[in-house]
C-alpha positions as CSV (number, residue, x, y, z in Angstrom):
1,M,145.8,74.7,17.2
2,F,143.5,73.3,19.8
3,K,144.9,72.9,23.4
4,Y,145.0,69.1,23.5
5,P,144.2,67.3,26.7
6,R,146.8,67.4,29.6
7,P,149.3,64.5,29.6
8,N,147.7,62.8,32.5
9,E,144.0,63.5,31.8
10,Q,141.9,60.8,33.7
11,S,139.9,58.4,31.3
12,Y,136.5,59.7,32.9
13,A,137.0,63.0,31.2
14,F,137.0,61.7,27.8
15,V,133.9,61.1,25.8
16,P,133.4,57.5,25.1
17,D,133.3,56.0,21.7
18,V,130.4,53.5,21.7
19,E,127.7,52.0,19.5
20,H,124.5,53.9,19.2
21,P,121.2,53.2,17.5
22,Q,120.3,55.1,14.2
23,A,117.5,57.3,15.8
24,N,116.6,58.6,19.2
25,R,113.3,58.1,20.9
26,H,111.7,60.9,19.1
27,G,112.6,59.2,15.6
28,T,115.2,61.8,14.9
29,L,118.4,60.6,13.3
30,I,121.3,60.5,15.7
31,E,123.7,61.3,12.8
32,T,123.2,65.0,12.2
33,V,124.1,65.2,8.5
34,P,125.0,62.2,6.2
35,D,128.4,61.8,4.8
36,G,129.3,64.1,2.1
37,H,127.0,67.1,3.4
38,E,128.1,70.5,2.7
39,L,128.0,71.1,6.5
40,R,130.8,68.5,7.2
41,G,134.3,69.5,7.5
42,Q,133.5,72.9,8.6
43,S,135.5,74.8,11.5
44,L,133.6,76.3,14.5
45,N,136.2,78.7,14.6
46,I,136.6,78.6,18.4
47,N,138.2,81.6,19.7
48,G,139.5,82.3,16.1
49,D,141.0,78.9,15.7
50,S,140.2,77.6,12.1
51,S,141.2,74.0,13.2
52,I,138.7,71.2,12.5
53,G,138.4,68.7,15.4
54,D,139.1,65.0,14.8
55,N,136.2,63.6,17.2
56,P,135.0,60.5,15.4
57,N,131.4,61.2,16.5
58,R,131.6,65.1,15.8
59,Y,128.5,64.7,13.6
60,K,126.3,62.9,16.0
61,Q,123.9,64.1,18.4
62,H,125.0,64.4,22.0
63,G,123.4,64.9,25.3
64,F,123.6,64.9,29.1
65,Y,122.9,61.9,31.2
66,F,121.8,62.5,34.9
67,T,121.6,59.9,37.7
68,A,119.6,61.4,40.4
69,D,120.3,58.6,42.9
70,N,124.0,59.6,42.9
71,C,123.7,63.3,42.9
72,I,124.9,64.8,46.5
73,A,124.3,68.7,45.6
74,C,127.8,69.5,45.8
75,H,127.4,72.0,43.0
76,A,130.8,71.0,41.5
77,C,128.9,71.2,38.1
78,E,128.0,74.4,38.8
79,A,131.2,75.7,39.8
80,A,133.0,74.0,36.9
81,C,130.6,75.7,34.3
82,S,130.8,79.3,35.9
83,E,134.8,79.0,36.0
84,K,135.1,77.9,32.4
85,N,132.7,80.4,31.2
86,D,133.8,83.3,33.3
87,L,130.3,83.8,34.6
88,P,129.2,86.5,37.1
89,A,127.7,85.6,40.3
90,H,124.2,86.1,39.3
91,L,124.4,83.8,36.4
92,A,124.5,80.2,35.9
93,F,124.4,78.2,32.9
94,R,124.1,75.0,35.1
95,A,122.0,75.0,38.2
96,V,121.2,72.2,40.8
97,G,117.7,72.4,42.3
98,Y,115.7,70.0,44.3
99,V,112.5,68.7,45.4
100,E,111.5,67.0,48.9
101,G,109.2,64.7,50.4
102,G,108.3,62.4,53.1
103,S,108.4,62.7,56.8
104,Y,111.2,62.4,59.5
105,P,112.9,60.0,59.5
106,E,112.2,59.0,55.9
107,Y,112.7,62.3,54.5
108,T,113.9,62.3,50.9
109,R,115.3,65.0,48.9
110,L,115.9,64.6,44.9
111,N,118.5,66.7,43.4
112,I,118.3,67.8,39.8
113,S,121.0,69.3,37.8
114,M,120.0,71.0,34.8
115,A,121.5,73.4,31.9
116,C,120.6,73.6,28.1
117,N,119.6,70.2,26.8
118,H,120.4,71.0,23.0
119,C,117.1,69.9,21.9
120,D,115.9,68.4,18.6
121,D,113.2,71.1,18.4
122,P,114.8,74.1,20.0
123,V,112.1,76.6,20.7
124,C,114.8,79.2,21.7
125,L,115.9,79.0,18.0
126,K,112.5,79.4,16.5
127,G,111.4,82.2,18.8
128,C,114.5,84.3,18.9
129,P,113.8,87.3,16.6
130,T,117.5,88.2,16.1
131,R,118.5,84.5,14.8
132,A,121.2,84.5,17.4
133,Y,120.8,80.7,18.0
134,T,122.1,78.2,15.6
135,K,121.7,74.2,15.8
136,F,125.1,72.9,14.6
137,A,125.7,69.7,13.0
138,E,128.6,69.3,15.1
139,Y,127.5,67.4,18.2
140,G,123.9,68.7,17.6
141,A,124.8,71.8,19.8
142,V,122.4,74.6,20.0
143,L,124.7,77.5,20.3
144,Q,123.8,81.2,21.0
145,D,125.6,84.3,19.9
146,P,125.5,87.1,22.7
147,D,126.9,89.6,20.2
148,I,123.7,89.2,18.0
149,C,121.2,89.1,20.8
150,F,119.6,92.5,21.7
151,G,118.4,91.4,24.9
152,C,114.5,91.1,24.4
153,G,114.5,87.8,26.5
154,Y,111.9,85.9,24.5
155,C,114.1,82.8,24.4
156,T,113.9,82.6,28.4
157,W,109.9,82.8,28.0
158,V,109.7,80.0,25.6
159,C,112.4,77.5,27.1
160,P,110.8,75.1,29.5
161,Y,114.2,74.5,31.2
162,N,115.4,77.8,32.2
163,A,118.4,77.5,30.2
164,P,119.1,80.8,28.3
165,Q,120.0,83.3,30.9
166,L,119.0,86.9,30.5
167,D,122.0,89.3,31.9
168,T,120.0,92.5,32.5
169,S,123.3,94.3,33.5
170,A,124.9,93.1,30.3
171,G,121.9,93.5,28.0
172,H,121.9,90.2,26.5
173,V,121.4,86.4,26.7
174,S,123.9,83.7,27.0
175,K,123.5,80.0,27.7
176,C,125.3,76.6,27.8
177,N,127.7,76.0,24.7
178,M,128.0,72.2,25.2
179,C,131.7,73.1,26.0
180,V,132.2,72.3,22.1
181,D,135.9,73.3,22.4
182,R,136.4,70.4,24.8
183,L,134.3,68.1,22.5
184,E,136.7,68.8,19.6
185,I,139.4,67.3,21.6
186,G,137.4,64.3,22.9
187,L,136.8,65.7,26.4
188,K,133.5,65.8,28.0
189,P,131.8,69.3,29.0
190,A,133.5,70.9,32.2
191,C,130.4,70.0,34.3
192,A,130.4,66.4,33.4
193,A,134.1,66.1,33.9
194,A,133.8,67.8,37.2
195,C,130.9,65.7,38.9
196,L,132.4,64.1,42.0
197,A,129.8,61.4,42.4
198,G,129.1,60.1,38.9
199,A,125.9,61.7,38.8
200,L,126.4,63.8,35.5
201,D,127.7,62.2,32.6
202,F,127.7,63.1,28.6
203,G,127.9,61.2,25.3
204,V,126.2,60.3,22.1
205,I,122.4,60.4,22.8
206,E,120.7,57.1,23.5
207,T,123.7,55.3,24.6
208,T,124.0,54.0,28.2
209,P,126.9,55.4,30.1
210,E,129.0,53.3,32.8
211,N,127.3,52.4,35.9
212,R,123.9,53.0,34.9
213,D,121.3,51.2,32.9
214,A,118.3,53.4,32.7
215,L,117.6,56.1,29.8
216,D,114.3,57.6,31.2
217,S,113.0,60.8,29.6
218,T,111.6,62.5,32.5
219,I,112.0,63.0,36.2
220,P,109.8,64.5,38.8
221,G,109.8,68.4,38.1
222,F,110.8,67.6,34.4
223,P,108.5,69.4,31.8
224,D,106.6,67.7,28.9
225,T,109.3,66.5,26.6
226,S,107.1,67.0,23.6
227,I,107.8,70.7,23.7
228,T,111.3,70.6,22.6
229,Q,112.5,67.1,22.4
230,P,115.3,67.6,24.8
231,N,118.6,65.5,24.7
232,I,118.9,64.4,28.2
233,R,118.3,61.1,29.7
234,F,117.7,60.2,33.6
235,Q,118.1,57.2,35.9
236,Q,116.3,57.5,39.3
237,K,115.6,54.1,40.8
238,T,115.4,54.9,44.5
239,A,112.0,54.8,45.8
240,L,110.3,58.1,46.3
241,P,107.3,59.4,48.4
242,D,104.3,59.6,46.6
243,E,104.4,63.5,46.7
244,M,107.5,65.8,46.2
245,T,107.4,69.6,47.1
246,R,109.6,72.6,45.7
247,T,111.5,74.7,48.1
248,D,111.5,77.6,46.0
249,S,108.5,80.1,46.1
250,M,106.6,78.6,43.3
251,P,103.3,77.0,44.7
252,L,103.8,73.5,43.0
253,K,104.2,70.0,44.1
254,Y,104.8,66.9,42.2
255,A,102.5,63.9,42.8
256,K,102.6,60.2,41.7
257,N,99.8,59.0,39.5
258,S,98.6,55.7,38.8
259,T,101.2,54.9,36.4
260,G,103.9,55.7,38.7
261,D,104.9,59.2,37.0
262,Y,104.7,62.5,38.6
263,S,102.8,65.5,37.4
264,A,102.7,69.1,38.9
265,K,100.0,69.9,41.2
266,V,99.1,73.1,43.2
267,N,100.7,73.3,46.4
268,A,97.9,75.4,48.0
269,N,99.4,77.6,51.0
270,D,95.6,78.8,51.4
271,G,97.1,82.2,52.1
272,P,94.5,85.2,52.7
273,S,93.5,87.1,49.6
274,G,95.7,90.2,49.2
275,W,96.7,93.5,47.1
276,N,100.3,93.1,46.9
277,L,100.2,96.1,44.5
278,K,104.0,96.4,44.4
279,M,104.4,92.7,43.0
280,L,102.3,93.8,40.1
281,S,105.2,95.7,39.0
282,T,107.3,93.5,36.7
283,R,110.2,93.9,34.2
284,E,107.5,93.7,31.6
285,N,106.0,97.1,32.6
286,P,106.9,98.6,29.4
287,L,105.1,95.9,27.4
288,I,101.7,96.8,29.4
289,V,101.9,100.2,27.9
290,F,103.0,99.0,24.3
291,T,100.3,96.3,24.1
292,L,97.5,98.3,25.3
293,V,98.3,101.5,23.7
294,S,98.8,99.7,20.4
295,Q,95.5,97.9,20.6
296,A,93.8,101.3,21.4
297,V,95.3,103.0,18.3
298,V,94.4,100.0,16.1
299,G,90.8,100.2,17.4
300,A,90.7,104.0,17.1
301,F,91.8,104.0,13.4
302,L,89.4,101.2,12.5
303,I,86.4,103.5,13.9
304,L,87.8,106.6,12.2
305,F,88.1,104.8,8.8
306,I,85.5,102.1,8.8
307,G,82.9,104.0,11.1
308,P,81.8,106.5,8.4
309,L,81.1,103.5,5.9
310,L,79.0,102.2,8.7
311,G,76.8,105.1,9.4
312,I,78.6,106.2,12.6
313,E,79.0,109.9,12.9
314,T,82.6,110.7,14.3
315,I,85.6,112.9,13.2
316,T,86.0,113.1,9.7
317,P,88.6,115.3,7.6
318,S,85.4,116.9,5.8
319,T,83.5,118.1,8.9
320,H,86.4,118.5,11.3
321,R,89.4,119.9,9.3
322,L,91.3,121.0,12.1
323,A,90.6,118.3,14.8
324,W,91.1,115.4,12.3
325,P,94.9,115.9,11.8
326,L,95.3,116.8,15.5
327,V,93.6,113.3,16.5
328,L,95.7,111.4,13.8
329,F,98.9,113.2,14.7
330,S,98.0,112.5,18.4
331,M,97.6,108.7,17.8
332,I,101.0,108.7,15.9
333,A,102.3,110.3,18.8
334,V,101.1,108.0,21.5
335,Q,102.1,105.1,19.3
336,T,105.7,106.4,18.8
337,L,105.8,106.7,22.6
338,A,104.5,103.1,23.0
339,L,107.2,101.9,20.4
340,V,110.1,103.8,22.3
341,L,109.2,102.0,25.6
342,S,109.1,98.7,23.9
343,T,112.4,99.4,22.4
344,L,113.9,100.7,25.7
345,H,112.7,97.4,27.1
346,L,115.5,95.6,25.3
347,G,118.8,95.1,26.8
348,R,120.4,96.7,23.6
349,P,117.8,99.2,22.3
350,H,120.3,100.4,19.6
351,R,120.1,96.9,18.0
352,F,116.3,97.0,17.4
353,Y,116.5,96.7,13.8
354,R,117.5,93.1,14.3
355,A,113.9,92.2,15.4
356,F,113.1,91.5,11.6
357,N,115.6,88.8,11.4
358,N,113.4,85.9,11.8
359,L,110.0,86.5,10.1
360,R,110.0,82.9,9.1
361,Y,109.7,81.4,12.7
362,S,109.5,84.0,15.4
363,P,106.2,85.7,16.6
364,V,108.1,88.4,17.9
365,S,109.6,89.4,14.3
366,R,106.2,89.0,12.8
367,E,104.7,91.3,15.5
368,V,107.3,94.0,15.1
369,A,106.9,93.7,11.3
370,G,103.1,94.2,11.9
371,I,103.2,97.0,14.1
372,A,106.1,98.7,11.7
373,V,103.6,98.3,8.7
374,F,100.6,99.6,10.5
375,Y,102.7,102.5,11.7
376,N,103.7,103.5,8.4
377,F,100.4,103.2,6.6
378,L,98.9,105.3,9.5
379,G,101.5,107.9,8.8
380,A,101.0,108.0,5.3
381,Y,97.2,108.3,5.7
382,T,97.7,111.0,8.3
383,L,99.7,113.0,5.9
384,L,97.4,112.3,2.8
385,T,94.2,113.3,4.7
386,G,95.5,115.5,7.5
387,L,97.6,117.7,5.5
388,P,96.1,117.5,2.0
389,M,97.8,120.8,0.8
390,L,101.2,119.0,0.7
391,F,99.8,116.9,-2.1
392,Q,97.8,119.2,-4.3
393,W,100.4,118.4,-7.0
394,L,99.2,114.8,-7.3
395,P,96.3,114.2,-9.8
396,Q,93.0,114.0,-7.9
397,P,92.3,110.2,-8.8
398,L,95.8,109.2,-7.8
399,A,95.6,111.0,-4.4
400,H,92.2,109.5,-3.5
401,G,93.6,106.1,-4.7
402,L,96.5,106.6,-2.3
403,V,94.2,107.5,0.7
404,S,92.1,104.4,0.1
405,L,95.2,102.3,-0.4
406,T,96.8,103.5,2.9
407,G,93.6,103.5,4.9
408,W,92.9,99.8,3.9
409,G,96.4,99.1,4.4
410,A,96.4,100.2,7.8
411,V,93.2,98.5,8.8
412,L,94.6,95.1,7.5
413,S,98.0,95.4,8.8
414,G,96.6,96.5,12.2
415,I,94.4,93.6,12.7
416,A,97.2,91.5,11.5
417,A,99.6,93.1,14.1
418,I,97.3,92.4,16.9
419,Y,97.1,88.6,16.0
420,F,100.8,88.5,15.8
421,M,101.2,90.2,19.1
422,H,98.8,87.6,20.6
423,S,100.8,84.6,19.0
424,I,103.9,85.8,21.2
425,Y,102.2,84.5,24.1
426,R,100.8,81.3,22.9
427,I,103.7,79.4,24.7
428,P,103.6,75.8,25.9
429,A,106.1,76.6,28.4
430,R,104.1,79.4,30.0
431,P,100.6,77.5,30.4
432,F,98.9,80.6,32.0
433,W,99.4,82.6,28.5
434,N,98.9,79.4,26.2
435,H,95.1,80.0,25.8
436,W,92.7,81.4,23.6
437,Q,91.8,84.0,26.1
438,V,94.9,86.3,24.9
439,L,93.2,86.7,21.7
440,T,89.7,87.7,23.1
441,S,91.7,90.1,25.5
442,F,93.8,91.6,23.0
443,Y,90.9,92.1,20.4
444,G,88.6,92.9,23.1
445,N,90.8,95.9,24.0
446,V,90.9,97.0,20.3
447,L,87.1,97.1,20.6
448,V,86.9,99.0,23.9
449,L,90.0,101.2,24.1
450,G,89.9,102.4,20.3
451,P,86.2,103.5,20.3
452,L,86.4,104.9,23.8
453,A,89.3,107.2,22.8
454,V,87.3,108.2,19.6
455,L,84.3,108.9,21.5
456,L,85.7,110.9,24.0
457,A,87.7,112.9,21.6
458,Y,84.5,113.5,19.4
459,A,82.4,114.5,22.5
460,V,84.9,117.1,23.4
461,I,85.1,118.5,20.1
462,Q,81.4,118.5,19.7
463,T,80.8,120.2,23.2
464,N,83.2,122.8,22.6
465,A,81.6,123.7,19.3
466,G,78.2,123.7,20.8
467,S,77.1,120.6,18.9
468,G,75.4,117.5,19.6
469,W,77.2,114.2,19.8
470,N,74.9,111.5,21.1
471,Q,74.1,110.4,17.6
472,S,77.3,108.2,17.7
473,T,77.1,107.3,21.1
474,S,74.9,104.4,20.9
475,M,76.9,102.7,18.3
476,L,80.2,103.5,19.9
477,A,78.8,102.1,23.2
478,T,77.5,99.0,21.5
479,I,81.0,98.3,20.2
480,I,82.7,98.7,23.5
481,S,80.2,96.4,25.0
482,L,80.8,94.0,22.7
483,G,84.6,94.2,23.5
484,L,84.1,94.0,27.3
485,F,81.8,91.1,27.1
486,L,84.4,89.3,24.6
487,E,87.0,89.8,27.3
488,I,84.6,88.6,30.2
489,I,83.9,85.4,28.1
490,G,87.5,84.6,27.7
491,L,88.3,85.1,31.2
492,Y,85.6,82.7,32.3
493,F,86.7,80.1,30.1
494,H,90.4,80.8,30.9
495,Q,90.1,80.4,34.7
496,K,87.9,77.2,34.0
497,D,90.4,75.7,31.6
498,L,93.5,76.5,34.3
499,L,91.7,74.6,36.8
500,E,90.9,71.5,34.6
501,Q,94.6,71.6,33.2
502,G,96.2,71.7,36.6
503,G,100.0,72.1,37.1
504,E,101.7,75.4,36.5
505,A,98.3,76.7,34.8
506,A,96.1,75.9,38.1
507,A,99.0,77.2,40.3
508,S,98.9,80.7,38.4
509,H,95.1,80.7,39.0
510,H,95.8,80.0,42.6
511,R,98.2,82.9,43.1
512,Q,95.4,84.9,41.3
513,L,93.1,84.1,43.9
514,T,95.6,84.4,46.9
515,L,98.5,86.7,46.2
516,F,96.6,89.0,44.1
517,G,93.2,88.1,45.3
518,K,91.8,91.6,45.9
519,V,93.3,92.9,42.6
520,Y,91.8,90.2,40.9
521,G,88.2,90.9,42.4
522,A,88.6,94.7,41.6
523,R,89.7,93.8,38.1
524,N,86.5,91.6,37.6
525,A,84.3,94.2,39.3
526,G,85.8,96.8,37.0
527,L,85.0,94.7,33.9
528,F,81.4,94.3,34.9
529,A,81.1,98.0,35.9
530,G,82.5,99.0,32.7
531,L,80.1,96.8,30.9
532,A,77.1,98.1,32.8
533,F,78.2,101.6,31.9
534,A,78.4,100.9,28.2
535,M,75.2,99.0,28.0
536,V,73.3,101.7,30.0
537,L,74.6,104.5,27.7
538,T,73.7,102.8,24.6
539,I,70.0,103.4,25.6
540,V,70.6,106.4,27.8
541,Q,72.0,109.2,25.7
542,L,73.5,112.2,27.4
543,E,75.0,115.4,26.0
544,G,76.9,118.4,27.0
545,A,79.0,118.5,30.1
546,A,77.0,116.1,31.8
547,G,77.3,113.4,29.2
548,L,81.0,114.1,28.8
549,T,81.5,113.6,32.7
550,V,79.4,110.4,32.7
551,W,81.7,109.2,29.8
552,A,84.9,110.3,31.4
553,A,84.0,108.4,34.4
554,A,83.3,105.2,32.7
555,A,86.7,105.6,30.8
556,V,88.6,105.8,34.0
557,V,87.1,102.6,35.2
558,I,87.6,100.9,31.9
559,V,91.1,102.1,31.4
560,T,92.2,101.5,35.0
561,T,90.6,98.0,34.8
562,A,92.4,97.3,31.5
563,I,95.8,98.4,32.8
564,I,95.4,96.1,36.0
565,G,94.4,93.3,33.8
566,R,97.6,93.4,31.7
567,A,99.7,93.8,34.9
568,L,98.1,90.6,36.3
569,F,98.8,89.0,33.0
570,Y,102.7,89.4,33.3
571,A,102.7,89.1,37.0
572,L,100.8,85.8,37.2
573,V,102.6,83.5,34.8
574,I,104.2,80.5,36.3
575,P,106.7,78.9,33.6
576,T,107.3,75.2,33.4
577,T,111.0,75.6,34.6
578,M,112.8,73.1,36.6
579,P,112.6,73.3,40.4
580,G,115.0,75.8,42.0
581,A,116.6,75.9,45.5
582,F,115.9,77.6,48.8
583,F,118.1,80.5,47.8
584,W,119.3,79.7,44.3
585,R,116.9,80.5,41.5
586,N,114.2,81.2,44.0
587,K,112.1,84.4,43.1
588,G,111.1,84.8,46.6
589,F,114.6,84.8,48.0
590,E,115.4,87.3,45.1
591,E,112.8,89.7,46.2
592,H,113.9,89.2,49.8
593,A,117.4,90.0,48.9
594,R,116.5,93.2,47.1
595,E,114.2,94.4,49.8
596,T,116.8,93.8,52.6
597,G,119.8,95.1,50.6
598,L,121.5,91.7,50.5
599,A,121.4,91.9,46.8
600,K,124.2,94.6,47.0
601,M,126.6,92.1,47.7
602,P,127.6,90.2,44.6
603,Q,128.4,86.9,46.4
604,V,124.6,86.7,46.9
605,G,124.0,86.0,43.2
606,V,121.1,88.6,43.0
607,L,121.1,91.7,41.1
608,P,119.8,94.7,42.8
609,D,117.6,95.9,39.8
610,T,116.2,93.7,37.1
611,H,114.2,96.5,35.2
């Protein structure tokens, strides 16, 4: 049975049983399931205990209440949470960050304690490909099972509050579990019970705790509540300066508008434009390879399969009996390598098969399924056309039908897979990614990298055979030009919309112009140089060694530009997470700790390596 409260448990540690409205401010019923529902009367099986708690509000949505005026940043809530959940020093389910403003002697600091908000619309649950998340009828808790998680970290991308914590050393994500074991016996979560100043409280949502009267849904630094409809309410009545700044490394501040609310603005440091090539390397490096290679292989297959139908002379099974299977098997080999790198990017690569568990909601599951279908169609088409002697026993009409089926299957699934790949990054909590430019970039690379690879392979084959190849150059160069133009157009509107949107979006663009300013300029120059190359070569047709040399030079420029652009894509994103502190949850300090060796000391709370 459950361990019931200690004999002399203080009254403040118990969850009050008070009246509540029928629905919350978002229109969601506070009662999670009605009487008689099949989900009622179920055990949570906490630590193998099949008992069912007798909390009278067991099937009502609970949430946290935070009174910022009272918080003294003692971090007792963090300590209580970490102790109860036996967390390592580099993890915290609850963290206290702060913003500052004003000038001496009227200098003001606003502390904000934040954990999982057990949202009405939990984007972590929908985004997780393994279905490791469940929103329970009991207390409305959103719980995550680390044993199911395979450590992709996508939930950490989509959550606006930095609630899920990816432990790269353990290979999985974990997060606040609302202390449901304590709720089952009527006690508040450990963090709320430990709060010294009465700043953090807990109860049925939309009820007013003792010693406070406000139930605000936002506070300076808090993300847009429409993303997830979080179950947390704030009170902050002390006058604040018109501008509050973050003390972590994010170039953001919060300015009061005409309605008295605070919105995120760029905190421009006007630093010099730099290269900072080392900072381009992120944990997502394998995804740079995976996305670019997948887009190149899809684009190459489109040209090989559809090109002859459009009159493009290229590699075909009838005219290049040896080169045809070599090219197709090379494409499979490169795609296999990209898939392996993507799988090794997981915290638990051996659990990769769980990526298909959430096809209904997760764009990650859909991307994996799309790539898997394309990969299998490509493999089948390669065997049927590259090694036809293996299928001589098939009736000829059936063999031709299978070739057509697998070819068109690869075309359609490849196009769909790239769309699903783009959908992964349309995340409201990451405004830099949440733009249609991702679509133009990904499909632009399909039109650039694929045709470029086919053109170079065809040129090498034809040159070695002493044959001409400029009959296909003009059409392929036109397609490459179209892809580069598509990406340039997308980038133009992207930077324009980032500035108009403001907040984290504009902050990402600010870092693009300062921290990575020279890299950004080089990428843009590379795009225009590649476009100029391709447009000139649509008109000027070169053959032989000279033509191959020119195209090889163009390929170096175009591919290098694509790699730099994708690295910037991952390095520049600034999420809508809560403010950190000077040391804790400060990316700048984490980088400093790794560079200086401080991260080797566990008590610093920074892992030496996150890759």
